[in-house]
mmCIF file of the N, C-alpha and C atoms, coordinates in Angstrom:
data_MODEL
# 
_entry.id   MODEL 
# 
loop_
_atom_site.group_PDB 
_atom_site.id 
_atom_site.type_symbol 
_atom_site.label_atom_id 
_atom_site.label_alt_id 
_atom_site.label_comp_id 
_atom_site.label_asym_id 
_atom_site.label_entity_id 
_atom_site.label_seq_id 
_atom_site.pdbx_PDB_ins_code 
_atom_site.Cartn_x 
_atom_site.Cartn_y 
_atom_site.Cartn_z 
_atom_site.occupancy 
_atom_site.B_iso_or_equiv 
_atom_site.pdbx_formal_charge 
_atom_site.auth_seq_id 
_atom_site.auth_comp_id 
_atom_site.auth_asym_id 
_atom_site.auth_atom_id 
_atom_site.pdbx_PDB_model_num 
ATOM 1   N N  . MET A 1 1  ? 0.836  -1.196 0.000   1.00 0.00 ? 1  MET A N  1 
ATOM 2   C CA . MET A 1 1  ? 0.000  0.000  0.000   1.00 0.00 ? 1  MET A CA 1 
ATOM 3   C C  . MET A 1 1  ? 0.877  1.254  0.000   1.00 0.00 ? 1  MET A C  1 
ATOM 4   N N  . THR A 1 2  ? 1.832  1.322  0.918   1.00 0.00 ? 2  THR A N  1 
ATOM 5   C CA . THR A 1 2  ? 2.673  2.518  1.004   1.00 0.00 ? 2  THR A CA 1 
ATOM 6   C C  . THR A 1 2  ? 3.517  2.658  -0.263  1.00 0.00 ? 2  THR A C  1 
ATOM 7   N N  . ASN A 1 3  ? 4.011  1.529  -0.769  1.00 0.00 ? 3  ASN A N  1 
ATOM 8   C CA . ASN A 1 3  ? 4.832  1.573  -1.972  1.00 0.00 ? 3  ASN A CA 1 
ATOM 9   C C  . ASN A 1 3  ? 4.036  2.153  -3.131  1.00 0.00 ? 3  ASN A C  1 
ATOM 10  N N  . HIS A 1 4  ? 2.792  1.693  -3.234  1.00 0.00 ? 4  HIS A N  1 
ATOM 11  C CA . HIS A 1 4  ? 1.925  2.190  -4.309  1.00 0.00 ? 4  HIS A CA 1 
ATOM 12  C C  . HIS A 1 4  ? 1.728  3.694  -4.172  1.00 0.00 ? 4  HIS A C  1 
ATOM 13  N N  . LYS A 1 5  ? 1.498  4.123  -2.952  1.00 0.00 ? 5  LYS A N  1 
ATOM 14  C CA . LYS A 1 5  ? 1.292  5.556  -2.691  1.00 0.00 ? 5  LYS A CA 1 
ATOM 15  C C  . LYS A 1 5  ? 2.534  6.342  -3.093  1.00 0.00 ? 5  LYS A C  1 
ATOM 16  N N  . LYS A 1 6  ? 3.681  5.821  -2.731  1.00 0.00 ? 6  LYS A N  1 
ATOM 17  C CA . LYS A 1 6  ? 4.946  6.497  -3.052  1.00 0.00 ? 6  LYS A CA 1 
ATOM 18  C C  . LYS A 1 6  ? 5.086  6.666  -4.559  1.00 0.00 ? 6  LYS A C  1 
ATOM 19  N N  . LYS A 1 7  ? 4.773  5.595  -5.287  1.00 0.00 ? 7  LYS A N  1 
ATOM 20  C CA . LYS A 1 7  ? 4.882  5.650  -6.747  1.00 0.00 ? 7  LYS A CA 1 
ATOM 21  C C  . LYS A 1 7  ? 3.972  6.728  -7.307  1.00 0.00 ? 7  LYS A C  1 
ATOM 22  N N  . LYS A 1 8  ? 2.751  6.768  -6.783  1.00 0.00 ? 8  LYS A N  1 
ATOM 23  C CA . LYS A 1 8  ? 1.784  7.764  -7.258  1.00 0.00 ? 8  LYS A CA 1 
ATOM 24  C C  . LYS A 1 8  ? 2.303  9.167  -6.974  1.00 0.00 ? 8  LYS A C  1 
ATOM 25  N N  . LEU A 1 9  ? 2.842  9.352  -5.787  1.00 0.00 ? 9  LEU A N  1 
ATOM 26  C CA . LEU A 1 9  ? 3.346  10.667 -5.388  1.00 0.00 ? 9  LEU A CA 1 
ATOM 27  C C  . LEU A 1 9  ? 4.488  11.087 -6.317  1.00 0.00 ? 9  LEU A C  1 
ATOM 28  N N  . LYS A 1 10 ? 5.370  10.130 -6.594  1.00 0.00 ? 10 LYS A N  1 
ATOM 29  C CA . LYS A 1 10 ? 6.513  10.420 -7.471  1.00 0.00 ? 10 LYS A CA 1 
ATOM 30  C C  . LYS A 1 10 ? 6.026  10.880 -8.839  1.00 0.00 ? 10 LYS A C  1 
ATOM 31  N N  . LYS A 1 11 ? 5.020  10.163 -9.357  1.00 0.00 ? 11 LYS A N  1 
ATOM 32  C CA . LYS A 1 11 ? 4.478  10.509 -10.671 1.00 0.00 ? 11 LYS A CA 1 
ATOM 33  C C  . LYS A 1 11 ? 3.917  11.918 -10.653 1.00 0.00 ? 11 LYS A C  1 
ATOM 34  N N  . ARG A 1 12 ? 3.170  12.222 -9.592  1.00 0.00 ? 12 ARG A N  1 
ATOM 35  C CA . ARG A 1 12 ? 2.550  13.539 -9.496  1.00 0.00 ? 12 ARG A CA 1 
ATOM 36  C C  . ARG A 1 12 ? 3.616  14.629 -9.415  1.00 0.00 ? 12 ARG A C  1 
ATOM 37  N N  . LEU A 1 13 ? 4.654  14.363 -8.637  1.00 0.00 ? 13 LEU A N  1 
ATOM 38  C CA . LEU A 1 13 ? 5.731  15.348 -8.488  1.00 0.00 ? 13 LEU A CA 1 
ATOM 39  C C  . LEU A 1 13 ? 6.432  15.568 -9.827  1.00 0.00 ? 13 LEU A C  1 
ATOM 40  N N  . ALA A 1 14 ? 6.661  14.487 -10.550 1.00 0.00 ? 14 ALA A N  1 
ATOM 41  C CA . ALA A 1 14 ? 7.336  14.586 -11.842 1.00 0.00 ? 14 ALA A CA 1 
ATOM 42  C C  . ALA A 1 14 ? 6.493  15.427 -12.795 1.00 0.00 ? 14 ALA A C  1 
ATOM 43  N N  . HIS A 1 15 ? 5.192  15.173 -12.791 1.00 0.00 ? 15 HIS A N  1 
ATOM 44  C CA . HIS A 1 15 ? 4.288  15.924 -13.667 1.00 0.00 ? 15 HIS A CA 1 
ATOM 45  C C  . HIS A 1 15 ? 4.333  17.402 -13.308 1.00 0.00 ? 15 HIS A C  1 
ATOM 46  N N  . ARG A 1 16 ? 4.306  17.662 -12.011 1.00 0.00 ? 16 ARG A N  1 
ATOM 47  C CA . ARG A 1 16 ? 4.318  19.047 -11.540 1.00 0.00 ? 16 ARG A CA 1 
ATOM 48  C C  . ARG A 1 16 ? 5.630  19.719 -11.950 1.00 0.00 ? 16 ARG A C  1 
ATOM 49  N N  . ALA A 1 17 ? 6.728  19.000 -11.815 1.00 0.00 ? 17 ALA A N  1 
ATOM 50  C CA . ALA A 1 17 ? 8.041  19.555 -12.154 1.00 0.00 ? 17 ALA A CA 1 
ATOM 51  C C  . ALA A 1 17 ? 8.077  19.911 -13.641 1.00 0.00 ? 17 ALA A C  1 
ATOM 52  N N  . LYS A 1 18 ? 7.485  19.034 -14.459 1.00 0.00 ? 18 LYS A N  1 
ATOM 53  C CA . LYS A 1 18 ? 7.465  19.281 -15.899 1.00 0.00 ? 18 LYS A CA 1 
ATOM 54  C C  . LYS A 1 18 ? 6.696  20.561 -16.202 1.00 0.00 ? 18 LYS A C  1 
ATOM 55  N N  . GLU A 1 19 ? 5.535  20.694 -15.586 1.00 0.00 ? 19 GLU A N  1 
ATOM 56  C CA . GLU A 1 19 ? 4.708  21.891 -15.803 1.00 0.00 ? 19 GLU A CA 1 
ATOM 57  C C  . GLU A 1 19 ? 5.484  23.135 -15.387 1.00 0.00 ? 19 GLU A C  1 
ATOM 58  N N  . PHE A 1 20 ? 6.133  23.044 -14.224 1.00 0.00 ? 20 PHE A N  1 
ATOM 59  C CA . PHE A 1 20 ? 6.886  24.181 -13.701 1.00 0.00 ? 20 PHE A CA 1 
ATOM 60  C C  . PHE A 1 20 ? 8.025  24.544 -14.650 1.00 0.00 ? 20 PHE A C  1 
ATOM 61  N N  . ASP A 1 21 ? 8.703  23.511 -15.165 1.00 0.00 ? 21 ASP A N  1 
ATOM 62  C CA . ASP A 1 21 ? 9.821  23.735 -16.082 1.00 0.00 ? 21 ASP A CA 1 
ATOM 63  C C  . ASP A 1 21 ? 9.334  24.447 -17.343 1.00 0.00 ? 21 ASP A C  1 
ATOM 64  N N  . LYS A 1 22 ? 8.182  23.987 -17.851 1.00 0.00 ? 22 LYS A N  1 
ATOM 65  C CA . LYS A 1 22 ? 7.617  24.602 -19.048 1.00 0.00 ? 22 LYS A CA 1 
ATOM 66  C C  . LYS A 1 22 ? 7.333  26.076 -18.792 1.00 0.00 ? 22 LYS A C  1 
ATOM 67  N N  . TYR A 1 23 ? 6.737  26.333 -17.649 1.00 0.00 ? 23 TYR A N  1 
ATOM 68  C CA . TYR A 1 23 ? 6.388  27.708 -17.291 1.00 0.00 ? 23 TYR A CA 1 
ATOM 69  C C  . TYR A 1 23 ? 7.645  28.560 -17.182 1.00 0.00 ? 23 TYR A C  1 
ATOM 70  N N  . ARG A 1 24 ? 8.675  27.977 -16.557 1.00 0.00 ? 24 ARG A N  1 
ATOM 71  C CA . ARG A 1 24 ? 9.925  28.720 -16.364 1.00 0.00 ? 24 ARG A CA 1 
ATOM 72  C C  . ARG A 1 24 ? 10.593 29.021 -17.710 1.00 0.00 ? 24 ARG A C  1 
ATOM 73  N N  . THR A 1 25 ? 10.627 28.043 -18.605 1.00 0.00 ? 25 THR A N  1 
ATOM 74  C CA . THR A 1 25 ? 11.274 28.257 -19.895 1.00 0.00 ? 25 THR A CA 1 
ATOM 75  C C  . THR A 1 25 ? 10.513 29.306 -20.697 1.00 0.00 ? 25 THR A C  1 
ATOM 76  N N  . ASP A 1 26 ? 9.179  29.244 -20.616 1.00 0.00 ? 26 ASP A N  1 
ATOM 77  C CA . ASP A 1 26 ? 8.368  30.246 -21.317 1.00 0.00 ? 26 ASP A CA 1 
ATOM 78  C C  . ASP A 1 26 ? 8.720  31.634 -20.816 1.00 0.00 ? 26 ASP A C  1 
ATOM 79  N N  . LYS A 1 27 ? 8.821  31.758 -19.502 1.00 0.00 ? 27 LYS A N  1 
ATOM 80  C CA . LYS A 1 27 ? 9.133  33.054 -18.908 1.00 0.00 ? 27 LYS A CA 1 
ATOM 81  C C  . LYS A 1 27 ? 10.527 33.504 -19.342 1.00 0.00 ? 27 LYS A C  1 
ATOM 82  N N  . ALA A 1 28 ? 11.464 32.575 -19.365 1.00 0.00 ? 28 ALA A N  1 
ATOM 83  C CA . ALA A 1 28 ? 12.840 32.907 -19.745 1.00 0.00 ? 28 ALA A CA 1 
ATOM 84  C C  . ALA A 1 28 ? 12.873 33.418 -21.184 1.00 0.00 ? 28 ALA A C  1 
ATOM 85  N N  . TRP A 1 29 ? 12.163 32.741 -22.085 1.00 0.00 ? 29 TRP A N  1 
ATOM 86  C CA . TRP A 1 29 ? 12.137 33.165 -23.480 1.00 0.00 ? 29 TRP A CA 1 
ATOM 87  C C  . TRP A 1 29 ? 11.548 34.557 -23.605 1.00 0.00 ? 29 TRP A C  1 
ATOM 88  N N  . ARG A 1 30 ? 10.469 34.801 -22.833 1.00 0.00 ? 30 ARG A N  1 
ATOM 89  C CA . ARG A 1 30 ? 9.830  36.112 -22.887 1.00 0.00 ? 30 ARG A CA 1 
ATOM 90  C C  . ARG A 1 30 ? 10.826 37.175 -22.442 1.00 0.00 ? 30 ARG A C  1 
ATOM 91  N N  . ASN A 1 31 ? 11.558 36.867 -21.371 1.00 0.00 ? 31 ASN A N  1 
ATOM 92  C CA . ASN A 1 31 ? 12.549 37.815 -20.850 1.00 0.00 ? 31 ASN A CA 1 
ATOM 93  C C  . ASN A 1 31 ? 13.603 38.113 -21.911 1.00 0.00 ? 31 ASN A C  1 
ATOM 94  N N  . ILE A 1 32 ? 14.044 37.071 -22.598 1.00 0.00 ? 32 ILE A N  1 
ATOM 95  C CA . ILE A 1 32 ? 15.072 37.244 -23.630 1.00 0.00 ? 32 ILE A CA 1 
ATOM 96  C C  . ILE A 1 32 ? 14.550 38.156 -24.737 1.00 0.00 ? 32 ILE A C  1 
ATOM 97  N N  . PHE A 1 33 ? 13.309 37.902 -25.168 1.00 0.00 ? 33 PHE A N  1 
ATOM 98  C CA . PHE A 1 33 ? 12.734 38.718 -26.237 1.00 0.00 ? 33 PHE A CA 1 
ATOM 99  C C  . PHE A 1 33 ? 12.593 40.165 -25.794 1.00 0.00 ? 33 PHE A C  1 
ATOM 100 N N  . VAL A 1 34 ? 12.178 40.349 -24.552 1.00 0.00 ? 34 VAL A N  1 
ATOM 101 C CA . VAL A 1 34 ? 12.019 41.714 -24.029 1.00 0.00 ? 34 VAL A CA 1 
ATOM 102 C C  . VAL A 1 34 ? 13.365 42.424 -24.036 1.00 0.00 ? 34 VAL A C  1 
ATOM 103 N N  . LYS A 1 35 ? 14.396 41.728 -23.581 1.00 0.00 ? 35 LYS A N  1 
ATOM 104 C CA . LYS A 1 35 ? 15.735 42.321 -23.540 1.00 0.00 ? 35 LYS A CA 1 
ATOM 105 C C  . LYS A 1 35 ? 16.198 42.677 -24.946 1.00 0.00 ? 35 LYS A C  1 
ATOM 106 N N  . CYS A 1 36 ? 15.953 41.770 -25.901 1.00 0.00 ? 36 CYS A N  1 
ATOM 107 C CA . CYS A 1 36 ? 16.354 42.032 -27.286 1.00 0.00 ? 36 CYS A CA 1 
ATOM 108 C C  . CYS A 1 36 ? 15.617 43.264 -27.793 1.00 0.00 ? 36 CYS A C  1 
ATOM 109 N N  . GLY A 1 37 ? 14.343 43.377 -27.446 1.00 0.00 ? 37 GLY A N  1 
ATOM 110 C CA . GLY A 1 37 ? 13.549 44.524 -27.888 1.00 0.00 ? 37 GLY A CA 1 
ATOM 111 C C  . GLY A 1 37 ? 14.123 45.811 -27.338 1.00 0.00 ? 37 GLY A C  1 
ATOM 112 N N  . ILE A 1 38 ? 14.578 45.759 -26.097 1.00 0.00 ? 38 ILE A N  1 
ATOM 113 C CA . ILE A 1 38 ? 15.137 46.957 -25.474 1.00 0.00 ? 38 ILE A CA 1 
ATOM 114 C C  . ILE A 1 38 ? 16.480 47.294 -26.122 1.00 0.00 ? 38 ILE A C  1 
ATOM 115 N N  . LEU A 1 39 ? 17.278 46.250 -26.432 1.00 0.00 ? 39 LEU A N  1 
ATOM 116 C CA . LEU A 1 39 ? 18.610 46.477 -26.989 1.00 0.00 ? 39 LEU A CA 1 
ATOM 117 C C  . LEU A 1 39 ? 18.542 47.036 -28.405 1.00 0.00 ? 39 LEU A C  1 
ATOM 118 N N  . LYS A 1 40 ? 17.521 46.637 -29.166 1.00 0.00 ? 40 LYS A N  1 
ATOM 119 C CA . LYS A 1 40 ? 17.435 47.053 -30.571 1.00 0.00 ? 40 LYS A CA 1 
ATOM 120 C C  . LYS A 1 40 ? 17.247 48.544 -30.698 1.00 0.00 ? 40 LYS A C  1 
# 
């Protein structure tokens, strides 16, 4: 039972990490574009 729960938790954490990473990369790209716009 506990092992199963652990596996589920791991999966959920991995999914969350992926979403967070996507959000972070999107933000980073936006920042880069903004900086380029300012530099131009």
